[in-house]
Each structure stands twice: as structure tokens, then as C-alpha cells.
KELUM-188642 format. One record per residue: x, y, z of N, C-alpha, C in turn; residue number from 1. Coordinates in nm, 3 decimals. Layout:
<recs>
    neast   nnorth      nup   caeast  canorth     caup    ceast   cnorth      cup  num
        X        Y        Z        X        Y        Z        X        Y        Z  NUM
...
</recs>
This chain:
<recs>
    neast   nnorth      nup   caeast  canorth     caup    ceast   cnorth      cup  num
    0.083   -0.119    0.000    0.000    0.000    0.000    0.088    0.125    0.000    1
    0.043    0.225   -0.074    0.121    0.348   -0.080    0.109    0.426    0.051    2
    0.210    0.511    0.073    0.216    0.589    0.196    0.218    0.737    0.163    3
    0.166    0.816    0.256    0.170    0.961    0.243    0.308    1.013    0.276    4
    0.355    1.110    0.199    0.481    1.176    0.234    0.459    1.324    0.265    5
    0.340    1.376    0.227    0.310    1.515    0.259    0.158    1.534    0.258    6
    0.109    1.616    0.348   -0.033    1.648    0.355   -0.046    1.792    0.402    7
   -0.146    1.860    0.349   -0.172    1.996    0.392   -0.311    2.039    0.351    8
   -0.367    2.132    0.427   -0.498    2.186    0.395   -0.486    2.281    0.277    9
   -0.589    2.286    0.194   -0.592    2.378    0.080   -0.680    2.498    0.114   10
   -0.695    2.589    0.018   -0.784    2.704    0.037   -0.932    2.663    0.032   11
   -0.960    2.548   -0.026   -1.096    2.496   -0.032   -1.129    2.434    0.104   12
   -1.240    2.474    0.164   -1.273    2.421    0.298   -1.273    2.268    0.303   13
   -1.210    2.217    0.406   -1.207    2.074    0.439   -1.147    1.986    0.328   14
   -1.056    2.043    0.253   -0.990    1.971    0.144   -0.841    1.963    0.172   15
   -0.787    1.844    0.152   -0.644    1.820    0.175   -0.571    1.795    0.044   16
   -0.450    1.847    0.038   -0.358    1.815   -0.071   -0.272    1.700   -0.022   17
   -0.268    1.591   -0.098   -0.194    1.471   -0.059   -0.081    1.445   -0.157   18
    0.034    1.405   -0.105    0.142    1.358   -0.190    0.184    1.221   -0.139   19
    0.186    1.124   -0.231    0.214    0.984   -0.197    0.359    0.950   -0.225   20
    0.404    0.840   -0.169    0.544    0.799   -0.185    0.580    0.763   -0.329   21
    0.481    0.743   -0.416    0.509    0.717   -0.557    0.512    0.845   -0.639   22
    0.500    0.961   -0.571    0.507    1.091   -0.637    0.373    1.146   -0.682   23
    0.270    1.067   -0.677    0.136    1.111   -0.720    0.080    1.210   -0.619   24
    0.020    1.317   -0.672   -0.047    1.415   -0.588   -0.197    1.410   -0.615   25
   -0.273    1.422   -0.508   -0.419    1.419   -0.518   -0.479    1.517   -0.419   26
   -0.607    1.545   -0.439   -0.684    1.622   -0.343   -0.794    1.533   -0.288   27
   -0.825    1.552   -0.161   -0.934    1.479   -0.098   -1.022    1.577   -0.023   28
   -1.145    1.589   -0.065   -1.243    1.675    0.000   -1.311    1.593    0.110   29
   -1.285    1.628    0.234   -1.340    1.555    0.347   -1.468    1.618    0.402   30
   -1.529    1.708    0.326   -1.651    1.773    0.375   -1.764    1.672    0.398   31
   -1.768    1.564    0.319   -1.869    1.460    0.342   -1.847    1.388    0.474   32
   -1.721    1.361    0.505   -1.688    1.297    0.633   -1.728    1.389    0.748   33
   -1.697    1.517    0.733   -1.727    1.614    0.838   -1.877    1.632    0.855   34
   -1.951    1.629    0.744   -2.097    1.647    0.750   -2.169    1.525    0.807   35
   -2.114    1.405    0.783   -2.187    1.284    0.819   -2.133    1.208    0.940   36
   -2.014    1.242    0.986   -1.955    1.173    1.100   -1.967    1.259    1.225   37
   -2.025    1.203    1.328   -2.041    1.282    1.450   -1.906    1.319    1.510   38
   -1.804    1.236    1.488   -1.671    1.264    1.542   -1.604    1.380    1.468   39
   -1.612    1.378    1.335   -1.545    1.479    1.255   -1.625    1.609    1.244   40
   -1.749    1.609    1.291   -1.832    1.729    1.287   -1.771    1.845    1.364   41
   -1.679    1.816    1.456   -1.614    1.922    1.534   -1.543    2.022    1.443   42
   -1.499    1.977    1.325   -1.429    2.067    1.234   -1.523    2.170    1.170   43
   -1.651    2.139    1.162   -1.744    2.238    1.104   -1.753    2.362    1.193   44
   -1.731    2.345    1.323   -1.730    2.459    1.415   -1.592    2.523    1.429   45
   -1.489    2.451    1.387   -1.351    2.500    1.402   -1.265    2.462    1.281   46
   -1.291    2.528    1.165   -1.217    2.495    1.043   -1.065    2.515    1.056   47
   -1.023    2.605    1.143   -0.879    2.627    1.161   -0.811    2.503    1.219   48
   -0.883    2.429    1.302   -0.827    2.306    1.359   -0.805    2.201    1.250   49
   -0.890    2.201    1.148   -0.875    2.107    1.038   -0.742    2.127    0.966   50
   -0.698    2.252    0.954   -0.574    2.283    0.882   -0.450    2.233    0.956   51
   -0.463    2.199    1.082   -0.348    2.153    1.162   -0.333    2.001    1.153   52
   -0.328    1.951    1.032   -0.319    1.808    1.005   -0.174    1.767    0.989   53
   -0.143    1.644    1.029   -0.007    1.595    1.015   -0.012    1.445    0.981   54
    0.098    1.396    0.928    0.112    1.255    0.894    0.150    1.176    1.018   55
    0.092    1.057    1.033    0.126    0.967    1.143    0.153    0.826    1.089   56
    0.202    0.741    1.177    0.222    0.599    1.145    0.300    0.577    1.015   57
    0.409    0.649    1.000    0.499    0.632    0.886    0.428    0.647    0.753   58
    0.331    0.739    0.748    0.260    0.768    0.624    0.134    0.688    0.603   59
    0.096    0.608    0.700   -0.024    0.526    0.685   -0.149    0.593    0.739   60
   -0.138    0.719    0.780   -0.254    0.791    0.829   -0.222    0.936    0.855   61
   -0.326    1.010    0.893   -0.312    1.150    0.930   -0.383    1.170    1.064   62
   -0.347    1.279    1.132   -0.411    1.308    1.262   -0.414    1.459    1.283   63
   -0.499    1.497    1.376   -0.513    1.636    1.414   -0.485    1.650    1.563   64
   -0.468    1.773    1.608   -0.436    1.801    1.749   -0.546    1.754    1.844   65
   -0.670    1.744    1.796   -0.781    1.704    1.883   -0.788    1.552    1.902   66
   -0.693    1.478    1.845   -0.688    1.333    1.863   -0.754    1.252    1.753   67
   -0.827    1.316    1.664   -0.888    1.243    1.554   -0.781    1.200    1.454   68
   -0.803    1.084    1.393   -0.712    1.039    1.288   -0.792    0.975    1.175   69
   -0.724    0.953    1.063   -0.788    0.897    0.944   -0.682    0.820    0.868   70
   -0.719    0.705    0.815   -0.620    0.620    0.748   -0.587    0.670    0.608   71
   -0.464    0.644    0.567   -0.421    0.679    0.433   -0.501    0.601    0.329   72
   -0.536    0.479    0.361   -0.615    0.396    0.270   -0.750    0.461    0.240   73
   -0.816    0.512    0.344   -0.944    0.579    0.322   -0.928    0.712    0.250   74
   -0.820    0.783    0.278   -0.793    0.908    0.206   -0.775    0.879    0.057   75
   -0.700    0.775    0.026   -0.676    0.738   -0.114   -0.808    0.703   -0.182   76
   -0.892    0.631   -0.112   -1.020    0.592   -0.170   -1.107    0.715   -0.198   77
   -1.110    0.808   -0.104   -1.187    0.931   -0.125   -1.130    1.009   -0.243   78
   -1.000    1.027   -0.246   -0.937    1.101   -0.355   -0.962    1.034   -0.490   79
   -0.953    0.902   -0.494   -0.977    0.830   -0.619   -1.122    0.846   -0.664   80
   -1.217    0.838   -0.571   -1.358    0.852   -0.606   -1.390    0.993   -0.655   81
   -1.320    1.091   -0.602   -1.347    1.230   -0.639   -1.273    1.274   -0.764   82
   -1.176    1.197   -0.807   -1.096    1.235   -0.924   -1.180    1.235   -1.051   83
   -1.152    1.328   -1.137   -1.219    1.332   -1.267   -1.169    1.215   -1.350   84
   -1.260    1.144   -1.413   -1.220    1.034   -1.498   -1.319    1.017   -1.611   85
   -1.271    0.964   -1.719   -1.353    0.937   -1.836   -1.430    0.808   -1.811   86
   -1.561    0.815   -1.808   -1.644    0.699   -1.781   -1.626    0.588   -1.883   87
   -1.607    0.627   -2.009   -1.585    0.525   -2.113   -1.456    0.450   -2.088   88
   -1.351    0.523   -2.052   -1.222    0.459   -2.024   -1.232    0.370   -1.900   89
   -1.311    0.412   -1.802   -1.330    0.332   -1.681   -1.393    0.197   -1.714   90
   -1.499    0.200   -1.797   -1.564    0.075   -1.836   -1.470   -0.011   -1.920   91
   -1.400    0.049   -2.013   -1.306   -0.027   -2.098   -1.198   -0.093   -2.013   92
   -1.143   -0.019   -1.917   -1.038   -0.074   -1.830   -1.093   -0.189   -1.746   93
   -1.213   -0.171   -1.693   -1.279   -0.275   -1.614   -1.299   -0.401   -1.698   94
   -1.350   -0.381   -1.818   -1.376   -0.492   -1.908   -1.247   -0.565   -1.945   95
   -1.144   -0.488   -1.975   -1.015   -0.547   -2.013   -0.949   -0.618   -1.896   96
   -0.954   -0.557   -1.779   -0.889   -0.616   -1.661   -0.944   -0.755   -1.629   97
   -1.077   -0.770   -1.639   -1.139   -0.897   -1.606   -1.176   -0.981   -1.728   98
   -1.139   -0.930   -1.847   -1.165   -1.002   -1.973   -1.313   -1.038   -1.987   99
   -1.397   -0.937   -1.972   -1.542   -0.956   -1.977   -1.597   -0.914   -2.113  100
   -1.701   -0.982   -2.157   -1.774   -0.939   -2.275   -1.864   -0.822   -2.237  101
   -1.919   -0.754   -2.337   -2.013   -0.646   -2.308   -2.133   -0.699   -2.229  102
   -2.180   -0.817   -2.264   -2.294   -0.876   -2.193   -2.259   -0.903   -2.047  103
   -2.138   -0.949   -2.021   -2.096   -0.975   -1.884   -2.080   -0.846   -1.804  104
   -2.031   -0.741   -1.869   -2.024   -0.611   -1.801   -2.166   -0.567   -1.764  105
   -2.260   -0.587   -1.857   -2.399   -0.553   -1.830   -2.453   -0.632   -1.712  106
   -2.422   -0.761   -1.707   -2.470   -0.843   -1.596   -2.410   -0.795   -1.464  107
   -2.281   -0.766   -1.465   -2.214   -0.722   -1.342   -2.273   -0.592   -1.290  108
   -2.311   -0.502   -1.382   -2.362   -0.370   -1.343   -2.514   -0.363   -1.335  109
   -2.582   -0.470   -1.381   -2.728   -0.470   -1.378   -2.791   -0.393   -1.491  110
   -2.723   -0.387   -1.607   -2.774   -0.316   -1.724   -2.786   -0.411   -1.843  111
   -2.872   -0.375   -1.936   -2.884   -0.449   -2.061   -2.764   -0.418   -2.149  112
   -2.739   -0.508   -2.242   -2.627   -0.493   -2.336   -2.632   -0.359   -2.409  113
   -2.752   -0.317   -2.450   -2.765   -0.191   -2.524   -2.718   -0.072   -2.441  114
   -2.742   -0.075   -2.310   -2.698    0.036   -2.224   -2.547    0.038   -2.211  115
   -2.485   -0.080   -2.201   -2.339   -0.086   -2.194   -2.279   -0.028   -2.321  116
   -2.337   -0.061   -2.435   -2.290   -0.005   -2.563   -2.307    0.146   -2.565  117
   -2.416    0.196   -2.508   -2.435    0.342   -2.500   -2.331    0.408   -2.412  118
   -2.298    0.345   -2.298   -2.191    0.397   -2.211   -2.059    0.401   -2.288  119
   -2.026    0.290   -2.352   -1.896    0.278   -2.419   -1.881    0.371   -2.540  120
   -1.992    0.403   -2.604   -1.987    0.493   -2.720   -1.986    0.639   -2.678  121
   -2.021    0.665   -2.552   -2.031    0.802   -2.505   -2.168    0.862   -2.527  122
   -2.260    0.784   -2.584   -2.396    0.831   -2.608   -2.468    0.862   -2.476  123
   -2.438    0.782   -2.373   -2.496    0.803   -2.240   -2.382    0.819   -2.140  124
   -2.391    0.920   -2.055   -2.287    0.942   -1.954   -2.291    0.831   -1.849  125
   -2.174    0.794   -1.801   -2.164    0.693   -1.696   -2.198    0.760   -1.563  126
   -2.299    0.708   -1.496   -2.348    0.771   -1.373   -2.251    0.748   -1.257  127
   -2.261    0.831   -1.153   -2.179    0.807   -1.034   -2.201    0.669   -0.974  128
   -2.325    0.618   -0.978   -2.352    0.485   -0.922   -2.276    0.376   -0.996  129
   -2.269    0.387   -1.129   -2.194    0.289   -1.209   -2.046    0.302   -1.178  130
   -1.996    0.423   -1.166   -1.854    0.444   -1.132   -1.821    0.379   -0.998  131
   -1.908    0.400   -0.900   -1.886    0.343   -0.767   -1.886    0.191   -0.775  132
   -1.980    0.135   -0.849   -1.988   -0.011   -0.863   -1.861   -0.067   -0.928  133
   -1.814   -0.002   -1.032   -1.692   -0.049   -1.099   -1.572   -0.039   -1.007  134
   -1.559    0.072   -0.938   -1.448    0.087   -0.843   -1.454   -0.021   -0.736  135
   -1.574   -0.049   -0.686   -1.588   -0.152   -0.582   -1.547   -0.288   -0.635  136
   -1.589   -0.321   -0.757   -1.554   -0.452   -0.814   -1.406   -0.463   -0.847  137
   -1.345   -0.352   -0.889   -1.201   -0.355   -0.916   -1.123   -0.370   -0.788  138
   -1.167   -0.303   -0.683   -1.096   -0.310   -0.556   -1.123   -0.442   -0.484  139
   -1.243   -0.492   -0.498   -1.282   -0.616   -0.430   -1.352   -0.707   -0.530  140
   -1.275   -0.786   -0.604   -1.334   -0.872   -0.709   -1.442   -0.966   -0.660  141
   -1.449   -0.992   -0.531   -1.555   -1.078   -0.479   -1.693   -1.021   -0.512  142
   -1.705   -0.890   -0.517   -1.832   -0.828   -0.554   -1.867   -0.867   -0.698  143
   -1.768   -0.865   -0.786   -1.790   -0.907   -0.924   -1.829   -1.054   -0.930  144
   -1.757   -1.138   -0.858   -1.787   -1.281   -0.857   -1.932   -1.307   -0.816  145
   -1.979   -1.233   -0.718   -2.116   -1.250   -0.670   -2.217   -1.214   -0.779  146
   -2.187   -1.114   -0.858   -2.277   -1.070   -0.964   -2.276   -1.164   -1.085  147
   -2.169   -1.241   -1.101   -2.153   -1.321   -1.223   -2.199   -1.465   -1.209  148
   -2.227   -1.512   -1.091   -2.259   -1.653   -1.071   -2.389   -1.697   -1.132  149
   -2.487   -1.614   -1.135   -2.619   -1.654   -1.182   -2.672   -1.545   -1.274  150
   -2.728   -1.586   -1.384   -2.791   -1.491   -1.475   -2.913   -1.436   -1.403  151
   -2.909   -1.309   -1.370   -3.012   -1.248   -1.286   -3.151   -1.260   -1.350  152
   -3.159   -1.246   -1.482   -3.291   -1.249   -1.546   -3.350   -1.389   -1.556  153
   -3.264   -1.492   -1.577   -3.318   -1.627   -1.595   -3.308   -1.714   -1.472  154
   -3.221   -1.677   -1.378   -3.199   -1.759   -1.261   -3.109   -1.879   -1.287  155
   -3.060   -1.893   -1.410   -2.972   -2.005   -1.445   -2.826   -1.967   -1.421  156
   -2.747   -2.070   -1.393   -2.604   -2.046   -1.376   -2.538   -2.022   -1.510  157
   -2.442   -1.931   -1.512   -2.363   -1.905   -1.632   -2.257   -2.013   -1.650  158
   -2.189   -2.006   -1.760   -2.076   -2.094   -1.783   -1.961   -2.044   -1.695  159
   -1.958   -2.091   -1.571   -1.865   -2.039   -1.472   -1.720   -2.072   -1.504  160
   -1.693   -2.186   -1.565   -1.553   -2.219   -1.597   -1.494   -2.116   -1.690  161
   -1.571   -2.076   -1.789   -1.525   -1.978   -1.886   -1.496   -1.844   -1.818  162
   -1.588   -1.799   -1.735   -1.574   -1.671   -1.667   -1.463   -1.677   -1.562  163
   -1.464   -1.781   -1.478   -1.368   -1.785   -1.367   -1.226   -1.797   -1.415  164
   -1.201   -1.866   -1.525   -1.062   -1.876   -1.573   -1.013   -1.742   -1.620  165
   -1.100   -1.663   -1.681   -1.058   -1.530   -1.728   -1.039   -1.435   -1.611  166
   -1.124   -1.443   -1.510   -1.111   -1.356   -1.393   -0.984   -1.390   -1.316  167
   -0.956   -1.518   -1.296   -0.835   -1.560   -1.222   -0.709   -1.508   -1.290  168
   -0.708   -1.511   -1.423   -0.591   -1.466   -1.496   -0.570   -1.315   -1.488  169
   -0.676   -1.242   -1.456   -0.663   -1.097   -1.450   -0.636   -1.045   -1.309  170
   -0.660   -1.128   -1.208   -0.647   -1.082   -1.069   -0.504   -1.076   -1.022  171
</recs>
């Protein structure tokens, strides 16, 4: 897992600038965490305290003077989810990584083949929900495996040997 080498608050409220040990820089907007977590809500009353962030645990997390901390893994996930990305490229990468047909991508995401073709052509924008689902399946292939075992519309099992051999080779 990558580690943080630098962190700092930006001019945007509750947003951190992150630099990782591989040289990649990202931003992570933690306003959702602050709005929805009773622990982190203290920063909404004291934004200056949020800016006093530091790296802990050899780059595996961050902490503030009030004792709150947050893992680097969760920061990376937030930054990755918030990053601008081409939805078509995301689907293509997902499909290529797991060697899936368009129909299998549709099954994994709960869409008909025609909708997958619309996503891939750019005719229809890839929704945030689809992006989240793809990210979840890429990060945790077990979610994909669960979606691929049974044809949802017919209730019949798919040709699992064909699918599983391709998934194993990509993992």
C-alpha cells in the first residue's frame, strides 16, 4: 500500500492536498466525512483546527491536534472517487482487466447490453452509481464474482468455468 509523504490543507474548505510515496499528488475533499460523522463534525465549528493536520504511522494515516485520525487507505479511496475520470475509459479498463464481454459487463452492473454499448460509445454518460460499482468490483473482485454466478434475469447459472478462468488470470 502506498504511503503519504506530505499532507496539507488547501484554500478549499475541508480539502487536503496529498502527496504519496510514488510521487502522485491528489486532493481529498473531506466535507462529506465532516458532514456525516459525529466525530469529525467538530471541524465544522472550528475549520482552523482542520488545517493543523499531520502525517502519522509512517505515512499510513493523518491526525489532528484534537486526537482524531484517518487512514491513508481511506484518504486514497476518497481522492480516487473524487478524481475526474472518463467513464468510457473506466468501463473499458474494467472490461479489459477482467476479460469480460459487453454482456458480462452488463450483468455485473445490472444493465442491458444496449446500455453498456451506449456507455462505451459516449452516447450516455456513466453515472456516479456505475462508477462506484466499478471501483468496488475492481478493488474487491468478490463483488464481481457475486454478480456473475447466476444470470439475474433467468436464474440459471452461467458458464462459470469460462468466466472464472478469465477472472483468475486478471487478478
